N, C-alpha and C positions, 0 to 999 in steps of 0.2 A: 558751707557744706557743698554748695554747687561749685563745679569746676568749669573751665572755659575752653578745654581742648575738644578736639573732634574725635570721640571715642568710636568704637565699633558699634556699641549699643548705648543708647541714652535711657536712663531710668528716671522718671519724673519725680520730683519732690512735690507732695500735694499737701493735704490737710487731714486732721482728725485721725481716725482710726488707721487708714491705710498708711498714713505717714509715720504713725507710731510704729506700725508693723515693719516699715522699711528700716527703722534703726536696728531691728533684730535680723531681718532677712537679707539686707544688701551686703552686710560684710561677708555673709556666706556665699552669696552670688559671686562677689568680687574675688574672694579667695579661690573659688573653683575655677572661675573663668581666667584668672591670672595664670594658673597652672597650664592653660592651653594658649597663652599669649593673647588673650581677648580683653580688650579694655571695656570697662563699664563706667560711663560718665553720668552726671546727674544735671538736670536743669529744673530750676525752681518755678513751678507755675501755681504755687499756693496762693491763696487769697493775700495773705500778708507780703509775699514776695512780689506779687503784681502791684499791690498798693506802693510798696517802696520804690519799685522800678518806675512808677508814674511820676514821682515827685523828686528827682535828683537834686534840684535846686534847694530843696528844703533840708537836705541831709549833709552830714560831715563827709569827708573823703572816705573814712572807715565805714560809714553806714551805707554808702551808695551801693546799689545793686543793678546788675545788667538786667535788661529787659528779655529775660529768657524765653517768654512766649513769642515775642517777635523773632527771635533768633530760631526757635523751632518752627515758626511759621514759614520762614524761608527754607529751612531744611526739608520740610515735607514736600516741597516742590522740586526735590532733586532725587535722583535714583539712590543716592547714598543713605537716606533716611532708614533708620532702624530704631524705633522708639517704643519702649514699654510704658504705656500711659495709664496711671492709676487714677482712681476717682478723685476729683477735687470739688471744693465747695463752689456751688453757683450761687453767689451771695445775693440775699435779699437786702433792702435798705437797712433794716435793723442788724443784720449780720455784719454788713459792711461798716456801719457806725461803730459796732462793738469792737471790730477788728482795728479800726483807726484809733479808738480810745486806748486799746491795749498797747498799740505801738507807741502812742503818745507817752504813756505811762512808763515805757522802757527807755524813753530818752530820744525818741524819734520826732523831730519838730514838724510833723505833718500839719497841714491845715485841717480845720474841722470840716465835716461834710455840710455844705450849705443847703439847708432845707428850702429856703426861699431866697435864691441868689437875685441880687439887684444890681450890683456893680459888675463891671467887665471882668474883673479879677475873680469874683465869686462865681460868675458864669463859666469862667475858664476852669476853675477848680471843680465845680459840679460836673462839667463835661468830662473831666478827667476821671472822676470817681464813677460816673455813670458807664463809662467805657469798661469798667472793671466789674460792675454788678451783673447779676444774672449769669447765664452761660456764655461767658466771654472766651472760654478756652476751647471748647470742642469746635466751634465753627472755623477757628483759625487752624487747627490740626487736621481736621478731617477733609483732606484734600484727595479723598478717594471714597468709594462706596463700601458698605458694611456687609460683612459675612459673619453672622453670629449664630452659633449653635452649641449644644452641649457636647462636650467630649465624651467619647464612648465610655471611657472609665467612670466619668461622673454620673452618666445616665444609668449605667449598669448598678452603681452603688446606691443611687437613689431608688431603683426598683427593689433592691435587695434590702434596703433600710429605709422604708417608707416615713415620710414625715406625716404629722397629723393633718387631718382635713376636717372641716366643720360639716355638720349635718344640714342638709338642705330640706326644707319643707315646702310642700306644694302650695301650702297656705301662707307662705312668707309674704309680708307687706313690703319687703325690700324692693326698690324700683330705681330706675334712672329717669331723671326728669331734665328735659332740654327745651329750649326754645323752639317754637314752631314757625316763628317768623322773626324778621329783624335781626337775626344773627349773622355771623360771618358766612356760614353755609348758604343761607338763602339770598344773600346779597352779592355772592361772588361773581366776578367777571373774569374771563380768561381768554387769551389769545397767544399764538405763537408769532414771534416778530419775523418780519420779512427782511431781506438784505437792506432795502430802502429804509426801514425803521430803525435799524441797529444804530447804536451810538449812545450818546449821553441823553438820557430823558430826564424830565423833570415833573415835580409834583406841585400843583398849585391849588390854592384855595380862593375862591371867588365869593366874597360875602354878598349878602342880600343887597347891599348898597352898591355893589360893583367893585368894591375895593379888592385888589388881588394881592395875595401874599404867596411867595415862593416857599413852600414847606421844605422841599428838597430839591437840590439841583445837581446835575452830574452824575445821575444814576446810570452806571455803565451796563448796557445790555447788548450783548452780542446777538448776531442774527441767529435764529433758530430757538431763542430763549422763550420758554413758556412764562408769561407774565400774568399774575393774578392780582386783582385788587378787590377790595370788600370792605365793609364797614359792619359794626354792631351799633344798633340804635340804643342809646342810653335810656330813652323812655321806654322802649320795649323790653329793656333788661330789667328796669326798676319794676315794671309791671309784673314780669314774670317771677322775679324774686319775691315780691309781696304774695303773689298767689301761692308760690311753693311754701313759704312760711306758714300760710293759713293752712294749706292742705296737709303738711307735715303735723301741725298740731291737731288737726281733725282726725288723722289717721292713727295717732298715737305712736309715731315712729321718731327716730332722731333725725335732725336736720344736719345734712353735711354738704359742704361745697368742695368740689374737686377741681383744681386748676393746676397749672404749671408755672407758678410765678417766677421760678429761677430761669428757665429756658426762654419763656415768653415774657421777658423782663419789663416790657412796656405795657403791653395790652392786659396781661393777667392781673398785675397788681391794681390796675384801674378796676377791673371787674370785681376783684376781691373787695376794693374800697366801697363799691356800690352795694355789696352784700352786707358789709359792716354797717353802713349808713341805714340800709333797709331794716336790718335786724335791730337796731338801736334807734329807730326812727323818731320815737317820742323824745329821746335825749337830744339828738341833733336839732329837733324842731324847737325845743324849749331853750337849749343851752348853746346853740350854734355859734354866737358871737364869742362866748367865754371859751369854747373849745378851740376856736380859730386863734383867739388871743395866746392860748396856752401851747400853740404850735401843733395842735392834733391834726393829723392827716389819716383819714380812714384807710388809706391804701396801706398804712403800716401796721393796722391790725388793732385789736382790743387791747392787747398787752401793752403796746406803746401808748395807746390813748390813756389807759389807766395809770401808767407810770408818770405821765404829765400832768394828771390832775388828782393825785392821790392826797393832795393837801385841799381838795375842795370836796368835803363830805357830803354836800348836798347833790352834787353831780354823781359821785360814787353811789350814793343811795338810789339815784334816778336810774343808773345803769343796772343795778341789782333788780330794781323793780321791773325794768323793761325786760330783762332776761328771764325773770320769773313768769312773766306773761307770755313769753315765747315758748315754742317747742323745746324740749331739751336738745342739747347739742352733741354731736358726735365729738368725742374728746381725744386729744393728743396725749394728755396725761390727766386722768381722773384724780389721782391722789393730789396733784398740785393745782387742780382747777384750771388747766390749760385747754381751752376749747379749740375748735376747728378754726375759729376767726380770730385767734390771738396773734398769730404771726403768719404772713403770706406764705413763707417757706416751709411751714411746718407739715402742710398736707399737700403732697404732691401726687398728682393724679395717677401716674404710672406706678407708684408704689402703693398709695392708699387703696385703690379700686382693687387691684389683684389681692391684696391682703384681705379685704372684705369679703371678696368672692370665695377665697380659699376657706374663709371662716364661716361659710355657710350664709353669706349675706348679712353677717352680724357686725355691728360696730359698737364701740365702747361708749357708754353713756356718762353722765356725771354721777350716777349712783354706782359707778364701778362695775356694772353689769352690761351683758350683751343685749342688744336690741336690734330689731329691723330698723332699716335706715332708708331714708330718701336721699339718694345720691344726686345731688344737683350739679350738672355739668352744662352750664348755660348754652355754649355753642354746640350745635348738632353735627359738626363736621365728622367727628370720631366718637361721639358718645354712642352710637349704635353698636359698636363693639362690645362695650360694657352691658349695655341693654339686652343684647341678644344672648350674651354670656349668662346673665342672671336669669333669663327666661328659660334657657336651655337646662341650666342646673335645677331650676324649680321642677322641670318636667322629668329629668332623668336622674337626679341625685349627683352627689359629688363624683368627681373623677377619681379613679383608683390609681394611685402612683405606681403600684407594683406591676400593673399591666399596660399602662398607657403608652402610646407611641410618643414621638417627639416632634416639635415644630422648629424648624430652622427659619432663618430669616435673612433675605438679601434686601438691604435698604438703601435707598436713593438719598444720599446725604452730601455728596461732594460738592465743594464750592458753594457752601451755605444754601443748600437746596431748600426750596419751599418755605413754610412758615417759620422755621428755626433760623432763617437768614433775614427775618423781617424787621429786626429791631431798629435799624437806621431809617426805616420808611413806615414807621408805625406813629400815628399822632392822636391826640386827643383834640377834637375840632373845637376851636375857640369860639365860633359863632355860626349861625345858620348860613347856608350857601351851598356851594358846588365844590366838589374836589375832582380835578381833572389830572390824569397822567398823560404826558404829552411826549411823544417819541422825538427823537433827533431831528427827523425831518418835518416835524410839525403836526404829524397825525395824532389825533386824540386816541390814546390806547383804551382809555376808559373814562367814564364820568359817572359820578354818583351825586345825588341830591342829599345833604346831609344837615344835621341840626347840631346845636352847641352840645358839647360833652360827648357827642358819638365818637366811637373809636375806629379809625380808618387806617388801613394797612395795605401795603403792597409786598408781594413775595415773587420769587422767581426760581426757575430751574433751568440750568443751561444745557445746550444740545450734547456737548460731549459727556458730561456726566450721566445724562439720560441714557445715551447709547452704551456707555460703559456699564451701567446698572443692568440694562437689559442682557447684555453679554455675560455679565457675571451670574445672572439668573440661569442662562442657558448652560453655562459651565457647571453650575451647582447641580442643576437637574440632571445633567448627563452623568455626573459623578454618583448621584444618589439613586436616579432611576425611580423616584416617587413622585407622588402627587405635588403639582406646583401651581399656585394660584397667585396672579396679580390681584392685589386687593384695590381695585379701581372701580369707581362708580360712574357709569356712562351718562348719568343724569346730573352729576356735578360738573361745573364748568372746567376746573382745573383737571380733573381726571380724564374728561373727554379729550383734552389736549394731549394728555400722556398716552392715552390709548392710540391715538393717531400716529404716535412714534413706535409704540410697542408692536402693534399688529403687523406693519410692513417688515420690521426687522425679523420677527418670528417666521413669517412667510418666506422671507429671502433666505433664511438659514434652514428652511425646511423642517422646523420643529413646531409649527403652530399647533399640532395635535398633541403636544406634550404639556400644554399649558391651558389653564382656564383663566378667564377674567370675570371677577364677581365683585359686587358691592361689598364694603366691609361687613355689613350685617349678615349677608348671605355666606361670604367667606368664612366668618366666625363660626356659624352653625356647621358648615361643611367640614372645617378643620377640627372642631371639637368632635364631630362624629367619627372623623378619620382617626384621631388619636385614641378615642375611646376603644377603637377595634385593635389597638395595638400597632398601628400603621404610622408612617411618617408623612408629613406635609412640609412643603417650603412656601412660606409666606413671602412674597415679593411686594414690597411696600414703599410708599414715600417715607419722608424723614420722620414726621410726627408718629405715625403708626409703627415705624422701626422701633422707636423709643418705648412706645407703649406695649407692643407685643413681646419685645424682648425683656419685659418684666412679667407680663400676665402669663404667658405660657411656661416660662422656667419656674415661676413661683407655684404654679399648678403642678408641674411635673417634678420639680427638685426640691421645692420648698424655699428657694431662694433664686434671684437672678444674679448673685455675686460669683456664681460658679460658671457662668457662660464663657465659652471660648469666643473671642471677639477680635475678628482680624479685619483690618482696614487695608485694602489693596490700593495704595496711593497711585494716582494716575500717571505719575512720572516714574514709577518703578520701585518706589521705597515701600517700607512696611510700617505700619502703626499697629501695635498690639495692645488692645485695651483689656483691663484686667476685670472684666465682668461689668454688670449694670447695677450693683447693689448700693450705690452712693457711698458717703463717707462716714456713716454710722456715728453720729454724735453721742448716742447713748452708750456706745462702747467706750468712748473716752470718759464718760461720766463714771462708768463702772471702774475703769482703770484708776482714775484719780482717788476714787473713794475706797477701792479694795485692792488695787494693784493685781487686777485680773483683766486681761484683754482677750474678749472672746472673738475678735475679728478673724475670720477664716481667710487664709492666704491662698486658697485653692485657685482663685482667679490669677493672682501672680504667678504661681507655679505654671499654670497653663500657658499664660502669655510668654513667660521665659522660654519654655520648650519651643514655641513656634518661633519666637524671635532668634534663637540660636540656630534652629534649622534654616530659617530665612537667611541668616548670615552665612551659612555653609553654602547655600545656592548663590547668594550674592557675591561672595568673595572666594568661592571655591575652597573653603576652609573646612576640611574633613574633621579636625579636631572639635569644631563648633557643632558639627553634625552628631558627633559622639557624645558631646555634652548634652545636646538636646534630646537625644534618644534617652539618655540616662535620666534627664529630668522627668520624662514621661514615665519611665520606670519608678522613679522615686514618688511621683504623684500617685501612681497606682498603689504603691506600698503605704502611702498615707491613708488612702482610702480602704484598702483591703484590711489593714490592721487597725482601723478606727482611731487614727491618731489625730483627727482633726480636733480643734479646740472645744472645750466644754463651756457651757454658759455659766457655770457655777464656781464661785470662788473656792479655793482649795483643791480644785481639780485641774488638770493640764490645760494650759491656755495657749494663746497663739505662739508664744515663745517656746513652749514644749513641741508644738507642731513643726516649728522650724528646725528644732533640734532633729526630730525624726526625718524631716525632708532631707537635711544634710547627711544623716546616717544612711538612709536609703540611696541617696544620690552617690555617695562615696562608694558604697558597696556595689552599685551598678557599674560605676567606672572601673573599679578594682577588678570586677569579674569579666568585663568586655575584653574581646581578643583582636579588636580591630587595630589597636594602638597600644603596643606592649609598654611603651614609655609612660603613657598615662596611667595604665594599669598599675604599674610599679609605683608611681607617685601617690596614687590614692589609696593603695593597699594598707599602709600603716594608718592613714587617716581614718579609714573605715574601721580598723581595728581599734583604735583609741576611742573613736566614738562609740563603739559597741561595748567595750570592757568598762567604759566610765558611765554607762547608761544610768545606773542608780544613782551615782554621785551627782550627775548633771541635773537629773529630775529632782533630786533632794534640794539642790541649790536653787532651781527655779521655783519650786514649791515654797521654799522658805520665806520668801519675800511677800507672799500674798497675804491678804487679809488686813493690810494697813494702808492708810492713805498715802499718796505720793505727791511731790511737787514737781511739776513739769516746767515751772518758770513761765508759763503762759499757755493760752489755749490756741489762739491763731498763730502765734510766733513763740513757740516754746524755746526754752534754753536748751542747746544742743548737748552740752555736757550733762545736764541733769536728765535729759531724756534718754541719752545713751546709757547712763547709769541704770535707769529704770528698766529699760528694754534689753539690756545685756547683763543680767545679774549673775550669770554662772561663770565664775573665773575659770573653771575646768573647761567648759565649752569655748570660751574666748581664747584660751590658750592653744587649743587644737585648731581653731579656725584662723586665728591671728587678727 
């Protein structure tokens, strides 16, 4: 399906619900764009596509696939980039293994994922797979900083059609629990590199007996880079988790763990594994050797563990007994018994915490009822955002979506900024000793005394992205004229270094009075008070908070984060247009397979498409692209105004019907515009055919619902089967082509 030309716009192939929607929407986009002489190409950054690209030596000539992520990684460093980027799977190990097995079953001779590599060949294979897991895509493509906000049409619609909000009680027992010491926050050290220190740094571990091991060499760090190093104590983590399990049971709430095992693909699965081991401590203490022999890795979760020992009834009974003695767990799926600790990628903090806060602080328990919840977030770096939100809503009650203002975000993320770029420099420490990061000139950047099993990491933010981020914030504040806050804590080592960049730039530009600098906790309360008054605020944040806040506030304001306008202004002049922050919606795929109903809302794709076309107009002085882009905005407004977004229920209009209406309104807008008579003439008959065949098209789309479908695969579906499922209206297909 992917092509290899250099088109005007690249539309990414991804996974799960957004990829299914692409089979319906992309033909419409291509048909309309072709009429204006605009080419739309594709590049495959799906999990399956990236796996296949990593092992060309294992595939036949017909099976080999280009490394499209690497190709896009080069393109985003040029002014020609114009990419519409849809959400892709950031795979956990269980997801990665499942995708490999599916591809193997389809005839791809891929090697198995080596769980415990011993030979050089196995280690090489493991390294190739590890490069694919977690958030492997975004750090490559995000060669610019982030500008995320709700489009005016989306915000107005949400205010006029408010989503449900849970009721908060002042007596709610829901709380956030974080470590008070021994975590990444408390152990952080940070500095800004001088010219003399710039170059290739290295990270070394010096054991108690003096043995030195180079953990990582050749870490390129230019002058002006803010370098952070820190670690989480394994002993402190275990002590903290044990205490939280006890407190949760005593308080009668649900135990829940909130991490980001996809993006923080090294550190957070390890933390997750500590929680699994602590929750099932009696089982691991009694059956540790048997579990090890069965290949159990607590980092993979209880689900993987139970699958490996389902033929050992004694251990299975011990697991049940241990869980019966523990507090009830926050559930991913109560009906199927899938707990918070089943799969590391099932509970992602930036989705799970906003959903819980929106629900009035309630989580689903094993009894399929809502309960107050202990939200365990071990590291205290960003937990105060959620802690303050919960405290605020206990005091004031839920936010009213019909009157609330909006929060925009300017996020520092270019060139793998901050923790989200720390994967290659994160290590589980093998033995007691010291970890040092040493600059190119021999200066010791940092030094930490560590113990076996501690989690040590280094992260960085480079000078050019930081300066670009501050300028982007200045530009956005000037455009909006509203409150603007840098969410930086002067008492945190990393943030203090950023503040040393921010203040002089604001002063030099003469705009220091337009901005505030606040710790995340204080900024959270200030921002909530601002939007409760119906006013707007710009949150200017680092990379992790960019991710967290562009879910938290949209979910409170709009009911979803998938409808956000997300523009990445690439530092070399190109554009990356992301289609919201809503993830890839695996439950939507499940419903499609079972009922042939896809409830995925493509509003994010519509918004990104409009911005991409208008960017193309400016980029290549293409007025036809500008006309198309303006018409996309009109079509998006039409979908909202006429309530043509997908329904959640089978038998009602779904994603495919919303695409039909988008095409109808787009064609009508193009037919009625007067800036280009040739385009108006071309689209007039298309608009007429779409309008006069409305009932017939909707009947054809509705007729297929209610029955299961076969896509030919989950991670690597069959294109012909998927196209047949997603384009079931012969009438619409004949009009669009």
